[in-house]
N, C-alpha and C positions, 0 to 999 in steps of 0.2 A: 502496500499500499503508502508508494511513494506522493511521498509530496514536493510544493515548490515550498510551500505555508512552516511560513517561522515561530515554533513557539519557547514564551519564555513563562518558567514556572518555578514557584519556590515563593519559601516561609514567606510575611511584609516583611514581620526581623527577624534578625538570630535571637535566640529564646534557649539555643541550648546542642551543644554538637550533637545529642539524642537524636532532636529534631529535624535539623542537619541530614544525618546519616538517615530516616527515614522514607523523608520525601527524596536524599538524591536516591535511592536506590528504587524504587515504585518508579524516578523518572526512567532509569535506566531500563531498566523492567520493558516497558517504555518505547521506549525508545529502538532496542531492538526486536519489538514485537510488531510493530509498526512502521517503518526504517526508516525512523525521521530522526531527526536534533531539538529535544529540547534542552535550550538552554534553561543552566540552575539560577534560582532569582536569590540572593537573600542579601537586604539591612543590615548594613557594621554599625548607621546609627539610624531615628527616623528625630528630625534637627527638627519637622517642622510641626510637634506632635501641638493637640490643643493646649494642656495644661500641661504644668511644670511637672508635675506628680506622676506621668505619664510616662513608659514603658518609653527609653530609647535603645537601651541592645547596646551589647558590650566594649561597644568605643570601636574607630579602625584601625587599630594597632591588635589588638585579640580578633576585634570581626575580620581580618584579611589573615589570618594564623589559618581559622579554625576554615573560613574558605579554601585560602590552599590544601590544605587535609581532604578538603571535598574533588576535586583538582582530582587532587593523586590519587585517591581510592577508587576514583568515580570514570576518572574520564571522561568527565560531564564541560561541558564549557563554561566559560560563570559571568554575571551582571548584579554589577552593584551602581548603586548610587555618588556622590557626591555633591556635600554641601558648597565648601569652598575651598578653592582656586589650589590649595596646599597642599591637597588630599588626591588629586589627581594625579602626579607621580608615581609616588606607591601607592593606589589602586589600577594603576593601569602597566602595571608590572605585576599584577598576577590575575586583573580575569579579562574575558574577551570580548566585552562592551561595558566601556561606563557611559550610564547614565542620570540624565540631565535631571533632576526636578523637578514637575512645572509651574512651581510658581518662582522657579527660577529661571527658568530659559530665555528669557534677555540678558542677563547677565556674563556681560564682554567677557569677562576676567575669567571668568569658569570656563566659559564653551572655547578663548582661547586656549586655559590651561587643558584639558579634557581632548579639543583639539591634538594638541601638539604626543600625548601618547603614544599616537602610533596606533591606536584601538577606535576600534569603528564607535562613534559615540549612540548614543541613541536621545534622540530629546524632545521630553512627553510634550504639550500643546498645552500651555496655560489655557488655565480654567478662560482667562480675562482676552484669548484672544481667537479668531476666526482661522481655520488652514492656512489662508491664504496669505495671512500674517504670518506664520513661521517660513517664510522664505529671508527671511532675512539671521535670525539663527543656524538657517542652514549654511548659507553665505560668512557666516563669521567666521564656523566652523573649517567650512573649504578654502579659504581669504589666508588658514592657521596653518591649513598642513594637513587636514584631513580627506583621507579615502575612502571613506564609507561614510552622511550621515544618517539612522533611522531616523525615521518621528513616529510617535504612540499619539494616538487620537485621548483623552482619556473623561467628553464630558467639556462645556460649559457653564456658569456661573448660571444657575433659573431663577432668578427671587434671591431671596437668604435660606439658608439652607439647603438647597436643595440642588443636583445639576441635571442636565436634560442635554440629549447626544445629541449629531445633524451630523449623518455619517457621510453626507455631502462634503464633510471635509476628508472623509478620507479620496477621493477623486482631486480634490480641489488640493493636501498635501503630494499628492504622487506627480504632478506637474513636475516638477522639485525635486523630489526623493524617491528612490528607486525602489524601498522599501516604509511602511508608513504600517504600524502597529497598535490594534485594535483590545485595548487595557477593559476587558472584561469585565475583569472586579474593580478600581475604583473609580470607573462609569457608574457604578452602582449605590455610589455613599452621598447621605447626606451628612456633606461639612458642620460640623461640632451642634448638631442640630439634638444629642444623647445631650446635652449636663453636663458639656465642659467636657466632652470630646466626637468625635467623628464616628456614626453610623448608617446604616443602610439596608439591605436587602438583597442577601444574594441568589432569593429561587428567578433574578433579573439577569443574572450572569448568560447561562445558554442565548437568551436571547436577543443579549446585545451581541454574543459572536457572530448568533446565525445572522444577523442582522450587517454585519462589519462583511459575513461575509459575501454578500451578494450587493457590497459597495465594491465590493473587488479588493476586498486586506490584504498584507502580503503576510498577516502573519495576528497572532494574536497573542495578549499576555493574559496570566492568572495567578493571582498568589494563590497559592493554597495550603493547606494547615491536614490533619488527621480528625482532626478535635478543635475544628476553628476556635466556634465557641468558648475555648481556653485560653484564644490564641490573643496575644500581650497586647499585640497590633491591631488594630483595622478587623477585628474578629467578624463581625456580626457582616459582610464581604466578602470574605476569605472562602471559597467551593473548598468542599469536602474533598482530597487528597482521592478519597475512593469513588466520585464521579468524574474526576478528570477521564478515564478513559474515555468514559461514554461520549461524551462530549467534543475530546478525539477524534473516534469517529468516526461520528456528525459530521463535525469538518476536515475532514479527508474525502 
């Protein structure tokens, strides 16, 4: 069941090595079964949590060590995000894709630093920008030496505490990026709508993916967890790890 679809999957934040191993083992099984290439995703620091008391992760040094262990043990390609320019060089030595968070997608120094790693740069579209607006972050990266720049759709602000997806953004962004990913889990968020934390509804994740397929998306981003409701970040929106296979089958 070969396909050119790109899949990115993993827990929202690094909670423990045990969690990373559990998810990685399942991704390897799916890769082998379906002849695909799922990129493993996890964040070492969630620097934009709603509350100061929210869990952020193990930090860059420990987090990169844990991600390197996953790469060495399972042979998976890796993706993680950076929030500050100084993080780019160290992150680029470990991961295959450096991701720019949506809130930071216009930060010139961050984009330039990511581009200079020589790795693929995945820029998430800001909730306050149109797909066409993403031409300029792409240009910043390419003019700074990036050879491959991906874009990821993750919804737009819809009033307060809600997001809506305009799937026309996918073909709009494909006009200047050869790879446009649909973030199927962050797009079902309701930002800051849960008494100081972001909530959402994971039941819509499959629909987001299938709608994106209809609009020609090149790949799909899923945050997954064996027990999402016990997740330490973005619990309401992560897909159950056990349900990832059936969704991939539909998308293939």
